C-alpha positions in Angstrom: 108.4 48.5 98.6 109.0 45.7 95.9 112.6 45.6 94.6 111.5 46.4 91.1 109.2 49.3 92.1 110.0 52.7 90.7 110.4 55.4 93.3 109.0 58.7 92.0 110.0 61.9 93.5 108.6 63.9 90.6 106.2 62.9 87.9 107.9 62.8 84.5 106.5 65.3 82.0 107.6 65.5 78.4 108.2 69.1 77.2 105.3 68.9 74.8 102.9 68.6 77.8 104.1 71.9 79.4 101.3 74.4 79.9 98.6 71.7 79.7 96.0 70.5 82.2 98.3 67.4 82.6 101.2 69.6 83.6 98.9 71.4 86.1 98.0 68.0 87.7 101.7 66.9 87.7 102.8 70.2 89.3 100.2 69.7 92.0 101.5 66.2 92.6 105.1 67.3 92.7 104.4 70.2 95.1 102.4 68.0 97.5 104.9 65.2 97.4 107.7 67.6 98.3 105.7 69.2 101.1 104.9 65.7 102.6 108.6 64.8 102.4 109.5 68.1 104.1 107.0 67.2 106.8 108.9 64.0 107.4 106.2 61.6 106.2 106.9 58.1 104.9 107.0 57.3 101.2 103.5 55.8 101.2 102.0 58.8 103.0 103.7 61.2 100.6 102.4 59.3 97.6 98.8 59.2 99.0 98.8 62.9 99.6 100.4 63.7 96.2 97.9 61.4 94.4 95.0 63.3 96.1 96.5 66.6 95.0 96.8 65.3 91.4 93.1 64.4 91.4 92.0 67.7 93.0 93.9 69.6 90.3 92.0 68.0 87.5 89.7 70.2 85.5 86.0 70.4 86.4 83.6 68.6 84.0 82.0 71.9 82.8 82.7 71.9 79.1 83.6 69.5 76.3 87.2 70.9 76.4 87.4 70.3 80.1 86.0 66.8 79.7 88.7 66.0 77.2 91.4 67.5 79.5 89.9 65.5 82.5 90.2 62.3 80.5 93.7 63.1 79.5 94.6 63.7 83.2 93.0 60.4 84.2 94.9 58.5 81.5 98.2 60.1 82.5 97.5 59.4 86.1 96.9 55.7 85.3 100.2 55.5 83.4 102.2 56.7 86.3 100.2 55.1 89.1 98.8 58.3 90.6 95.3 57.0 89.9 94.4 53.4 90.6 92.3 51.3 88.2 89.2 51.3 90.4 89.3 55.1 90.8 90.0 55.6 87.1 86.9 53.6 86.3 84.8 55.9 88.4 86.4 59.1 87.1 86.0 58.0 83.5 82.4 57.1 84.1 81.9 60.6 85.6 83.4 62.1 82.4 81.1 59.9 80.3 78.0 61.1 82.2 79.1 64.7 82.1 79.7 64.4 78.3 76.2 62.9 77.8 74.6 65.6 80.0 76.5 68.4 78.2 75.3 67.0 74.8 71.7 66.9 76.0 71.7 70.7 76.8 70.3 72.7 73.8 72.9 75.1 72.6 75.6 73.7 74.8 77.9 73.2 71.9 78.0 77.0 71.4 79.1 77.8 74.9 82.7 77.5 75.8 83.9 77.2 79.4 87.4 76.4 80.5 87.8 75.7 84.2 84.5 77.3 85.2 80.9 77.1 84.0 80.1 79.9 81.5 77.0 82.1 82.0 74.7 82.1 79.0 73.2 85.6 78.3 69.7 86.0 77.0 70.2 88.3 74.0 66.8 89.9 74.3 66.8 90.9 77.9 70.5 90.8 78.8 69.8 88.6 81.8 72.6 86.3 82.7 71.6 82.7 83.6 73.6 79.7 84.6 72.6 76.3 83.3 71.3 74.2 86.2 73.3 71.2 87.3 70.4 68.9 87.9 
């Protein structure tokens, strides 16, 4: 490890980010890092596992709100080194594609879905349908 490298055992999180998707990702990182330390893994191995947990905790790209939260998590991850530049480019591109796809769905602006896709209900028949992913 370079002499000037910062050793993180917990991701810093300002109080104003409590109870946000960013805090959810940071908590996942912290839990996985501590678990890997308890398993006796090396610093690099602990970080790799924690970084993966951070990415897996990011919100799904299922609504405009989730897309914004996803971008916030990627940005925060970049700042603290949990997401490398090459990965961030791919993740941000995925968010861009999801945003464009979401905007192309008629009536999509009226549906709201946080964390999961929201079923749209046909008002005349009461049938519930899910928008197709492709």
